[in-house]
LUMRO-550086 format. One line per field, with one value per residue: residue number from 0; residue in one letter; x, y, z of N, C-alpha, C in turn. Coordinates in steps of 0.001 Angstrom, whole numbers, plus 500000, padded with zeros to 6 digits. Layout:
<atoms>
k	(NUM,...)
r	(a,...)
n.east	(X,...)
n.north	(Y,...)
n.up	(Z,...)
ca.east	(X,...)
ca.north	(Y,...)
ca.up	(Z,...)
c.east	(X,...)
c.north	(Y,...)
c.up	(Z,...)
</atoms>
This chain:
<atoms>
k	(0,1,2,3,4,5,6,7,8,9,10,11,12,13,14,15,16,17,18,19,20,21,22,23,24,25,26,27,28,29,30,31,32,33,34,35,36,37,38,39,40,41,42,43,44,45,46,47,48,49,50,51,52,53,54,55,56,57,58,59,60,61,62,63,64,65,66,67,68,69,70,71,72,73,74,75,76,77,78,79,80,81,82,83,84,85,86,87,88,89,90,91,92,93,94,95,96,97,98,99,100,101,102,103,104,105,106,107,108,109,110,111,112,113,114,115,116,117,118,119,120,121,122,123,124,125,126,127,128,129,130,131,132,133,134,135,136,137,138,139,140,141,142,143,144,145,146,147,148,149,150,151,152,153,154,155,156,157,158,159,160,161,162,163,164,165,166,167,168,169,170,171,172,173,174,175,176,177,178,179,180,181,182,183,184,185,186,187,188,189,190,191,192,193,194,195,196,197,198,199,200,201,202,203,204,205,206,207,208,209,210,211,212,213,214,215,216,217,218,219,220,221,222,223,224,225,226,227,228,229,230,231,232,233,234,235,236,237,238,239,240,241,242,243,244,245,246,247,248,249,250,251,252,253,254,255,256,257,258,259,260,261,262,263,264,265,266,267,268,269,270,271,272,273,274,275,276,277,278,279,280,281,282,283,284,285,286,287,288,289,290,291,292,293,294,295,296,297,298,299,300,301,302,303,304,305,306,307,308,309,310,311,312,313,314,315,316,317,318,319,320,321,322,323,324,325,326,327,328,329,330,331,332,333,334,335,336,337,338,339,340,341,342,343,344,345)
r	(m,p,r,l,f,f,s,l,i,f,v,f,a,a,s,i,v,s,a,a,e,v,t,d,l,y,q,a,q,s,s,v,a,s,q,s,e,e,d,r,q,r,l,a,p,e,l,l,k,q,v,v,i,k,v,v,g,d,r,r,a,v,e,q,a,d,i,s,a,l,v,t,d,a,e,r,y,i,d,q,f,y,y,q,q,i,p,s,s,d,g,d,s,a,e,q,q,l,a,l,t,l,e,f,n,a,e,g,i,n,n,a,l,q,r,i,g,l,p,v,w,d,k,i,r,s,e,t,l,f,w,v,a,i,e,y,a,g,k,q,q,l,i,g,e,g,d,e,d,s,l,l,f,y,i,e,k,a,a,k,k,r,g,i,p,l,l,l,p,l,m,d,l,e,d,q,t,q,l,t,f,n,d,v,a,t,g,n,n,i,a,v,k,q,a,s,e,r,y,g,s,s,v,i,v,s,a,r,l,r,g,n,e,e,s,v,e,i,s,w,q,a,l,l,g,e,e,v,e,r,w,s,s,q,g,n,v,k,t,a,i,q,s,g,v,d,e,f,a,d,r,l,g,r,r,l,n,i,s,f,s,a,s,g,n,t,e,m,e,i,h,v,t,g,i,e,d,y,n,g,y,s,r,l,m,d,y,l,g,s,l,q,v,v,s,d,i,k,v,g,s,l,g,g,e,k,l,d,l,v,l,l,i,q,a,e,p,e,k,f,r,q,l,l,a,m,g,r,v,i,v,p,d,a,t,d,d,s,s,s,q,y,r,l,l,p)
n.east	(477811,476155,473031,471580,469253,468245,467606,468286,469194,470290,471423,471943,473778,474166,476774,476565,478065,480718,482902,484454,487232,486764,489029,489537,487635,487742,488558,488330,487744,488400,487985,490305,491439,494013,497224,497245,497285,495194,493128,492959,492044,489659,488158,488172,486023,483913,484735,485184,482484,481651,483056,481730,479029,479742,480973,478749,476741,474014,472355,470031,470296,472658,471748,469908,471315,473521,476306,477948,480045,481786,482565,483383,485616,487434,490163,491596,491264,492766,494906,496626,497371,497193,498011,496874,496771,493625,491138,488790,485787,483782,484415,486260,489299,491322,491240,492767,492447,493454,493437,492333,493117,491922,492902,491288,491459,490494,489983,489524,487366,485355,485105,484017,481569,480337,479991,478247,476219,475622,475292,477684,478678,480161,483436,484065,482472,479867,480671,479396,477703,477283,475054,474789,472516,472321,470401,470548,470540,469453,470666,471250,472666,474510,476688,479947,482829,485750,484704,484739,483025,481357,479345,479822,482184,480597,479146,480975,482361,480268,479502,482103,482322,480372,481429,480844,481978,482676,482072,482121,480316,481951,480993,481331,481260,479875,478265,476970,475491,473907,472418,470235,469695,466906,466162,466831,465590,462914,462702,463113,463720,464535,466271,468252,469032,470291,472118,473807,474728,477233,478880,478374,476079,473206,471422,469647,469308,467449,467115,465487,466268,465223,465354,467450,470823,470809,468532,467123,464934,465221,463758,463960,464427,464696,465491,465685,466407,463434,462049,460817,462059,461269,462339,463008,465037,466152,467407,470256,472556,474779,474060,471593,472458,474298,472516,470632,472190,473257,470634,470399,472555,471822,469731,470655,472622,471164,470098,472386,474264,475609,474934,477359,477299,476081,476395,478959,481086,479361,478909,478955,478013,478914,478814,480596,480503,481920,484831,487193,490118,493338,493313,490784,489959,491843,490608,488139,488656,490364,488073,486392,487940,488405,486284,484743,483266,483855,485678,487179,488041,487370,488565,486634,486522,487774,486791,485979,485428,484199,483812,483755,483179,483516,482635,483383,481539,480675,477970,474261,473316,471531,471711,474329,474203,472893,474908,476858,475644,475522,478213,478979,480994,480542,477325,473923,473333,471041,470010,469801,467873,468816,470138,472759,474124,476306,477678,480637,481339,482413)
n.north	(503534,502499,500914,503329,505989,508296,511371,512602,515082,515924,518432,519227,521461,522213,523873,526710,528487,527720,525637,522485,520583,517038,515279,512320,511210,509041,506873,504038,502522,499360,497111,494700,491066,490396,491180,489980,488962,487748,488431,491073,491104,489862,491963,494235,494400,495148,497436,499132,499405,501072,503345,504046,504823,506838,508679,508903,509718,508790,506235,504853,505067,503807,501175,500736,500617,498713,497672,495546,494422,496319,496388,493881,493713,495152,495327,496378,498960,500101,502058,502493,501113,500681,499683,500345,501001,501514,503098,501019,499752,500776,503140,503402,504590,503251,500671,499041,498359,496395,497964,498164,500428,501457,503019,504185,504950,508092,509032,506655,505688,507560,507559,505066,505334,506822,505548,503633,505121,506587,509312,511919,513138,516216,516555,519157,519977,521069,522173,520541,521391,520136,520372,519089,517860,516492,514400,512855,511005,512969,515225,517821,518763,520616,519336,519811,520751,519110,517927,514823,512200,509031,509409,511315,510393,508498,510076,511467,509239,508351,510433,510876,508744,508777,510800,513654,516686,517646,519818,521088,522639,525307,525719,527740,530585,532190,530766,529355,531422,532207,529739,527408,524340,523834,525438,523812,521421,521997,522653,525340,526671,529454,530323,528438,528827,531361,531102,529677,531239,532378,530450,529991,528656,527150,525188,523130,520271,518583,516131,513914,511745,508895,506478,503682,502689,500452,500195,502545,505172,507542,510627,512701,515971,518041,520823,522209,524945,526225,524123,521022,518091,514913,511904,508819,506750,503711,501458,500197,502869,503318,502233,503512,506180,506052,505254,507305,509572,508316,508396,511319,512073,510816,512164,514852,514456,513495,516017,517454,515897,515253,514094,513177,514802,513320,514000,515450,518364,521406,524696,527379,530495,532807,535924,537641,539729,541892,541650,542696,542726,540935,538828,538097,537377,535330,533662,532943,531759,529396,528013,527530,525887,523893,522326,519128,518845,520934,521500,523299,526593,529771,532874,535882,539101,541703,543878,547004,545750,543470,540282,538329,535165,531802,528787,525274,522729,519596,518702,519238,522556,523708,521956,522373,524978,524680,523439,525356,527493,526095,525998,528603,530516,532036,533705,533784,536948,538931,541348,541171,539558,537773,534554,534114,535981,536463,537023,537845,536471,537973)
n.up	(966665,968912,968891,968101,968108,965931,964298,961196,959071,955894,953918,950647,948680,945387,944155,942107,941661,942281,940593,939990,938644,938106,939060,939316,937647,935759,937213,939526,942571,944604,947360,947862,947693,947181,945834,943295,939745,938802,940650,939956,937310,937663,939027,937069,935215,936687,938089,935812,934974,937119,936544,934199,934805,936626,934641,932621,934298,934934,936196,934970,932483,931697,932323,930528,928291,926175,927404,927461,925845,926124,928885,929029,927767,929455,930280,928204,928366,930636,931835,933742,937085,940857,944071,947491,951031,952780,954792,956667,955500,957268,958014,960020,960905,962068,961254,958637,954999,952173,948877,945554,942677,939655,936792,933987,930359,929157,926623,925212,926734,926352,923548,923136,924577,923073,920708,921679,922229,924481,926786,928103,931100,931922,932952,934259,936922,939350,942476,945378,948089,951339,953999,957183,959575,962732,965080,968231,971337,972850,971944,969624,966457,964219,961821,960275,958156,959240,961578,963297,962386,961621,959635,957972,956861,955323,953471,952014,950838,949198,947525,946314,944815,942794,941540,942403,943336,946448,949073,952313,955083,956878,959379,961336,963333,961901,960206,962254,963246,961156,960518,961965,963705,963885,961608,959535,960029,960037,957518,956696,954189,953124,954883,954828,952138,952421,954328,952804,950829,951028,950209,947495,946816,945186,944149,946035,948474,950727,953180,955320,957933,959694,962237,963267,963493,962039,960617,958582,957364,954699,953553,950845,949405,946556,945587,942365,940867,939803,940308,942015,943390,944769,946662,948081,950221,951640,954338,956033,957638,956034,953677,953073,952762,950575,948575,948434,947808,945181,943801,943720,942369,939697,939025,938850,936892,934623,933903,933150,931377,928293,924950,922575,919382,916566,914097,914041,914518,915697,915037,917367,918162,920459,922640,924908,927662,930088,930096,931455,931829,931166,932765,933323,930570,930264,932079,931386,928837,929655,931000,928969,927352,928963,929054,927869,925543,924025,921000,919596,919825,918564,918228,917582,917789,920044,922138,923868,926451,925468,924181,921340,920212,918526,919137,918438,919062,920218,920666,921456,920859,922964,925147,925723,926382,928809,930472,930475,931963,934525,935149,935876,935540,933207,932752,931361,929634,931117,930268,927634,924962,923489,922888,922696,923918,926763,930169,931893,935145,938157)
ca.east	(476870,475253,471461,471530,467952,468473,466960,469252,468885,471295,471153,473050,473649,475180,476970,476471,479197,482047,483015,485754,487204,486868,490429,489673,486500,488028,489333,487426,488480,487778,488798,490973,492000,495663,497672,497521,496688,493799,492037,492812,491345,488215,487496,488393,484689,482954,485303,484849,480998,481335,483499,480760,478059,480199,480885,477371,475876,472653,472210,469250,470672,473736,471327,468991,472127,474197,477829,478447,481247,482773,483165,484203,487244,487845,491544,492015,490962,493334,496070,497297,496694,498027,497449,497111,495931,492549,490325,487856,484499,482695,484888,487205,490433,492215,491330,492996,492122,493829,492593,492972,492483,492154,492609,490831,491774,489452,489541,489034,486014,484387,484760,483402,480234,479753,479444,477198,475016,475502,475833,478667,478508,481328,484446,483869,481141,479546,480830,478104,477671,476387,474650,474221,472086,472018,469804,470362,471020,469079,471441,470888,473866,474791,478091,480745,484351,486594,484127,484901,481862,481265,478291,480547,482853,479715,478603,482074,482621,479361,479869,483269,481994,479553,481986,480285,482837,482065,482110,481385,480371,482991,480347,482209,480203,478925,477056,476089,474523,472857,471532,470050,469136,465284,465775,466908,464600,461596,462475,463201,464681,465051,467404,469196,469771,470694,473355,474595,475282,478809,479511,477921,475166,471686,470540,469508,468527,467177,466724,465194,466618,464557,465463,468658,471796,470550,467367,466563,464334,465355,462877,464869,463741,465520,465165,466456,465911,462229,461247,461034,461823,461361,462453,463350,465927,466077,468311,471088,472982,475688,473308,470641,473222,474663,471271,470004,473307,473042,469562,470714,473624,471237,468960,471518,473420,470311,469997,473791,475142,475412,475220,478160,476579,476598,476916,480372,481193,478395,479157,478069,478476,478738,479192,480739,480676,482802,486197,488140,491529,493681,492923,489409,490047,492464,489892,486975,489400,490663,487073,485897,488909,488383,484949,485076,482611,484466,486866,487977,487548,487834,488346,486433,486861,487653,486714,484917,485176,483177,484738,482941,483787,482948,482818,483061,481003,480110,476701,473372,473356,470382,472312,475443,473813,472614,476154,477567,474794,476066,479536,478820,482092,479573,475902,473201,472931,469795,469655,469564,467017,469567,470637,474070,474816,476593,478454,481675,481241,483737)
ca.north	(504023,501252,501195,504842,506419,509722,512069,513189,515930,516444,519365,519424,522339,521787,525234,527098,529559,527152,524451,521882,519360,515880,514733,511124,510798,507638,506155,503400,501651,498460,496271,493401,490261,490331,491876,489062,489417,487237,489469,492347,490887,489688,493207,495048,494735,495775,498841,499781,499736,502211,504532,504309,505347,508101,509438,509136,510392,508462,504629,504238,505182,502773,499772,500506,500446,497442,498033,494286,494418,497265,495871,492501,494142,496269,495439,496948,500419,500331,503077,502202,500533,500810,499338,501120,500533,502565,502793,500010,500114,501324,504400,503154,504606,502566,499631,499447,497159,496586,498453,498512,501406,501071,504210,503996,505774,508909,509007,505482,505321,508460,507112,503973,505666,507751,504321,503061,506165,507104,510812,512173,514382,516743,516617,520315,519858,522026,521785,520271,521705,519339,520763,517889,517904,515088,514606,511658,510927,514166,516341,518369,519379,520444,519152,520209,520377,518972,516966,513507,511574,508206,509897,512254,509377,507774,511004,511563,508149,508361,511575,510511,507335,509405,512059,514923,517504,517750,521012,520909,524047,525470,525635,528734,531335,532963,529457,529148,532664,532422,528725,526721,522937,524000,525888,522649,520560,522519,523028,526595,526868,530490,530657,527571,529627,532681,530469,528876,532205,532405,529217,530076,527514,527243,523899,522679,519097,518225,514782,513696,510304,508505,505175,503456,502260,499191,500418,503792,505509,508849,511351,513556,516757,518571,522398,522435,526065,526291,522691,520460,516565,514113,510484,508176,505709,502802,500395,500751,503901,503359,501743,504615,507373,505748,505138,508704,510285,507786,509093,512490,512055,510257,513399,515904,513933,513698,517386,517909,515014,515678,513172,513689,514740,512258,514857,516025,519522,522412,526067,528158,531961,533563,537135,537634,540903,541953,541134,543864,542594,539645,537636,537604,536763,534018,532665,532573,530710,528231,527381,526841,524972,522658,521474,517915,518856,522009,520831,524449,528026,530708,534334,536908,540502,542006,545580,547408,544598,542436,539189,537447,533717,531027,527640,524161,521750,518271,518665,520012,523717,523821,521205,523043,526169,524292,523157,526787,528076,525460,526373,529845,531220,533078,533694,534555,538388,539373,542548,540845,538391,536796,533317,534085,536973,536055,537813,537024,536731,538468)
ca.up	(967344,969280,968946,968210,967316,965607,963247,960424,958000,955062,952979,949577,947674,944192,943719,940669,941444,942493,939683,939977,937736,938781,938515,939257,936935,934822,938238,940334,943516,945433,948308,946919,948658,947083,944335,942119,938341,938665,941256,939114,935935,938097,939473,936267,934475,937870,938354,934588,934998,938000,936038,933254,935746,936902,933474,932298,935479,935208,936018,934393,930979,931536,932390,929380,927008,926053,927544,927704,925100,926725,930354,929083,927245,930234,930667,927125,928637,931681,931656,935100,938315,941903,945299,948791,952152,952889,956102,956449,954973,958299,958375,961279,960388,962733,960620,957084,954142,950691,947838,944064,941871,938291,935994,932635,929408,929099,925350,924628,927372,925680,922090,923296,924945,921860,919763,922285,922137,925823,926879,928924,931882,931778,934093,935209,937724,940213,943780,946189,949657,952316,955452,957937,961008,963434,966362,968904,972601,973519,971363,968174,966132,962743,961561,958976,957928,960497,962468,963241,962400,960376,958670,957124,955831,954209,952591,951200,949930,948291,946586,945416,943749,941613,940896,942809,944073,947840,949913,953751,955695,957873,960836,962147,963913,960750,959852,963394,963554,960054,960247,963263,963678,963560,960333,958523,960544,959645,956187,956276,952973,953170,955807,954300,950997,952897,954835,951507,949884,951242,949533,946226,946509,944833,944163,947443,948619,952074,953459,956747,958179,960876,962484,963862,962403,961397,959658,958671,956067,954523,952650,950175,948594,945679,944975,941297,940260,940329,940204,943467,943180,946159,946629,949613,950396,953008,954710,957194,957537,955012,952347,952775,952394,949226,947579,948458,946943,943728,943146,943468,941179,938702,938728,938376,935725,933680,933555,932633,930655,926769,923970,921401,918350,915537,912810,914421,915301,915631,915330,918258,918509,921699,922931,926339,928135,931274,930037,931963,931872,930379,933798,932874,929287,930580,933191,930429,927763,930286,931345,927957,926843,929768,928746,927149,924260,923338,920284,919209,920171,917338,918662,916570,918133,921573,922331,924856,927346,925029,923464,920398,920130,917815,919537,917821,920125,920056,921271,921000,921539,924037,926347,926041,927224,930442,930977,930674,933060,935967,935448,936515,934935,932387,932769,930313,930021,931408,929517,926334,924775,922496,923771,922455,924870,928175,930951,932757,936646,938757)
c.east	(475838,473850,471070,469987,468377,467548,468076,468649,469995,470750,472216,472850,474647,475503,477106,477567,480828,482129,484212,486009,487437,488040,490329,488220,486623,488718,487996,488295,487680,488590,489197,491730,493424,495976,497940,496783,495346,492659,491884,491811,489848,487393,487479,487095,483819,483484,485022,483467,480913,481888,482466,479605,478512,480291,479646,476528,474360,472682,471390,469580,471712,472876,470600,469928,472991,475635,478399,479893,482346,483472,483857,485521,487719,489306,492079,492202,491948,494527,497087,496781,497724,497112,497730,496201,494891,491873,489213,486479,483438,483298,485891,488604,491552,492416,491770,492763,492871,493000,493076,492212,492918,492112,492370,491262,490667,488782,488827,487548,484983,484112,483952,481772,479592,479150,478523,475764,474660,476053,477082,478552,480024,482203,484493,482599,480956,479900,479690,478444,476708,476186,474117,473868,471830,471262,469740,470865,470581,469855,471202,472129,473955,476252,478888,482185,485178,486087,484364,483712,481750,480279,479013,481372,481824,479297,479638,482509,481531,479352,481114,482999,481024,480199,481556,481472,482109,482659,481363,481369,481611,482354,480891,480987,479478,477898,476254,475093,473369,471782,471360,469619,467861,465112,465809,465936,463097,461314,462363,464141,465241,466195,468506,469725,470585,472190,474269,475052,476940,479570,479133,476774,473776,470965,470719,468602,468632,466862,466501,465399,466091,465000,466731,469624,471632,469437,466794,465831,464638,464312,463551,463942,464777,464932,465972,466032,464402,461372,461784,460883,461991,461687,462925,464341,465806,467163,469264,471883,473784,474771,472256,471181,473592,473479,470712,471041,473303,472081,469696,471443,472766,470382,469531,472290,472533,470277,471274,474628,474558,475653,476038,477359,476999,476958,478280,480271,480046,479028,478535,478751,478070,479365,479558,481103,481435,484089,486806,489536,492007,493447,491368,489279,490569,491391,488811,487693,489862,489438,486615,486698,488925,487208,485118,484520,483051,485604,487868,487296,488276,487543,487885,487055,486885,487683,485500,484322,484079,484045,483666,483842,482966,483502,482528,482807,480395,478910,475457,473488,472591,471224,473473,475174,473537,473857,476901,477011,475352,477325,479806,480059,481293,478125,475330,472944,471481,469084,469498,468749,467707,470237,472079,474938,475039,477495,479329,481434,482630,484547)
c.north	(502993,501639,502504,505190,507918,510042,512746,513791,516326,517589,519639,520517,522508,523482,525642,528300,528792,525744,523955,520976,518106,514953,512963,510483,509405,506735,505411,502467,500389,497684,495004,492402,490119,491072,491167,489393,488926,487744,490596,492240,490634,490855,494207,495536,495340,497340,499920,500395,500980,503512,504905,505263,506619,509090,509917,510067,509756,506835,504152,504193,504024,501512,499642,500240,499216,497766,496711,493962,495150,496885,494525,492588,495241,496642,496266,498423,500844,501116,502882,501629,500683,500266,500155,500649,501864,502089,501853,500488,501005,502665,504384,503259,504029,500952,499771,497923,497533,496993,498548,499625,501306,502456,503971,505223,506789,509003,507896,505291,506457,508178,505838,504126,506298,506444,503817,503880,506803,508353,510795,513364,514969,516684,517899,520170,520882,521400,521524,520534,520834,520039,519357,517941,516699,515283,513057,511970,512387,515425,516729,519070,519491,520474,519466,519750,520184,517954,515735,512787,510468,508643,510725,511524,508703,508707,511238,510589,508027,509171,511261,509432,507687,510492,513362,515542,518031,519009,520947,522269,524181,525311,526610,529496,532119,532021,529480,530186,532538,531001,527884,525346,522934,524572,524805,521687,520732,522823,524544,527024,528456,530879,529714,528275,530771,532245,529994,529879,532282,531410,529295,529012,528023,526252,523246,521349,518792,516764,514476,512085,509999,506721,504819,503248,501213,499346,501849,504156,507054,509425,512577,514568,517597,519681,522555,523607,526232,525083,522014,518993,515943,512672,510057,507128,504977,501984,500763,502063,504214,503259,503010,505664,507070,505748,506653,509376,509690,508569,510702,512684,511897,511638,514566,515708,513916,515117,517999,517052,515312,514538,513868,513755,513883,512984,515593,517507,520475,523551,526639,529466,532465,534880,537356,539128,541103,541401,542480,543849,541159,538617,537295,537009,535410,533021,532006,531414,529488,527373,526932,525811,523670,521826,520385,518140,519965,521386,521963,525629,529081,532170,535282,538147,540725,543379,546044,546456,543520,541267,538335,536242,532821,529541,526514,523290,520499,517765,519467,521335,524120,523067,521850,524206,525943,523980,524503,527496,527495,525756,527682,530673,532401,532674,534240,535885,538769,540405,542501,539599,537293,535713,533135,535040,536441,537273,537192,537456,537142,537153)
c.up	(967571,969646,969213,967640,967254,964435,962432,959126,957281,954152,952021,948994,946598,943744,942370,940377,941363,941430,939786,939038,938511,938117,938383,938479,936213,936177,939065,941400,944062,946075,947523,947933,948466,945848,943219,940799,938138,939531,940652,938193,936494,938561,938247,935536,935437,938010,936841,934373,936113,937376,934859,933798,935963,935861,932916,933167,935587,934904,935229,932718,930738,931637,931232,928019,927246,926036,927619,927211,925644,928008,930126,928442,928097,930434,929561,927462,929769,931421,932828,936243,939476,943025,946466,949744,952519,954339,955691,955898,956132,958729,959573,960693,960884,962049,959164,956283,952936,949709,946555,943397,940506,937615,934480,931556,929077,927680,924848,925300,926756,924273,922199,923675,923732,920788,920348,922131,923508,925896,927850,929763,932127,932992,935025,935813,938886,941619,944520,947530,950471,953629,956117,959281,961567,964815,967099,970305,973132,972964,969894,967753,964619,962692,960374,958942,959357,961446,962212,963355,961147,959418,957639,956184,954708,953181,951578,950227,948765,947067,945636,944606,942738,940974,941048,943703,945363,948343,951176,954253,956541,959398,961850,962666,963096,960365,961267,963846,962538,959991,961713,962830,963194,962137,959419,958934,959931,958323,955744,955413,952557,953914,955207,953097,951492,953464,954035,950692,949921,950425,948054,945924,946125,944679,945522,947513,949956,951979,955032,957109,959617,961081,963355,962932,961602,960280,959495,957312,955931,953315,952250,949634,947835,945319,943829,940508,940766,940260,941778,942951,944523,945658,947944,949181,951805,953201,956000,956786,956228,953514,952024,952288,950858,948357,947465,947539,945281,943069,942857,942283,939867,937965,938058,936993,934511,932880,932750,931724,929144,926017,922859,920229,917134,914338,913121,914846,914875,916074,916274,918601,919836,921971,924301,926572,929515,931399,930284,931760,931243,931529,933455,931573,929524,931204,932092,929485,928481,930486,930164,927360,927630,929635,927645,925628,923364,922490,919807,919661,919183,917999,917574,916990,919673,921608,923187,925836,926917,924102,922436,920040,919005,918348,918683,918963,919511,920660,920763,921850,922891,925358,926719,926831,928778,931166,931421,931964,934446,936109,936038,936277,934015,932626,931637,930645,929918,930770,928198,926033,924007,923270,923692,923380,926296,929014,931795,934248,937119,939245)
</atoms>
């Protein structure tokens, strides 16, 4: 994009209906000069720190903790490593560069973080829907899945680095009918929410980018339930996008990361309605069993489409309830004032 002046609006929606397991949560990747052991040893501490930030979800918490012993001993936690050719850092798929990927031991990292006193953001995370509106060269366009654009490359890379499952809109006829460029540009949040319903989105972040490829400033706004948060990022396009996504991940991570209980397991009783068949029961049990802080599930009784469970969790119950709400497999039962009553979503 030679000397390109444009206005760019991103709208992120972290889906509370769709949740995905971040399978590469304990992996980090970096370009490397060679496949030598020396280069691998040199990069290991840096890549481990990237993993720690991704797992904790909050850079500020990591910076305030003493992780020096952990990163210095990075090689001890490596399960495997491999090399591959990846697109160059500018998103040009025609140019390739050598990259090293290190995969660290999840249990070892979690245990180390627990000893340090750092929280962990669960590997089951809400998918994030990105609406992207660009304006340049007299054109206005919403871009999405399948579009060839370096901006999408930077967004995908930034989200992957922070462990955010990414979902791009189809931008088919339904999307184009429901949402226009002006809706996003003018902050028509009602229209954005309506267009996002088909993707199961509820947490929405919008950002407006002004400048050119070399120097931009982005103003961000996040709608998190009833709360609104704002921040900005500056730099070239690549740097500003990464910085903005980093801040978004920090804010979301602080809400959802959980400190392992120092006193061990805590019993938490929940009652789930809407269990109509075995598929519903299986879906619920698979979801609860996938959560890192759940160490055991005891089934009480099942009857009348209601299941009684006792969970053994390594977390504060209130934080754990926030995690359950974001997963959107079960939701608090609005017809009951008890914090233990939930309903299985279809």
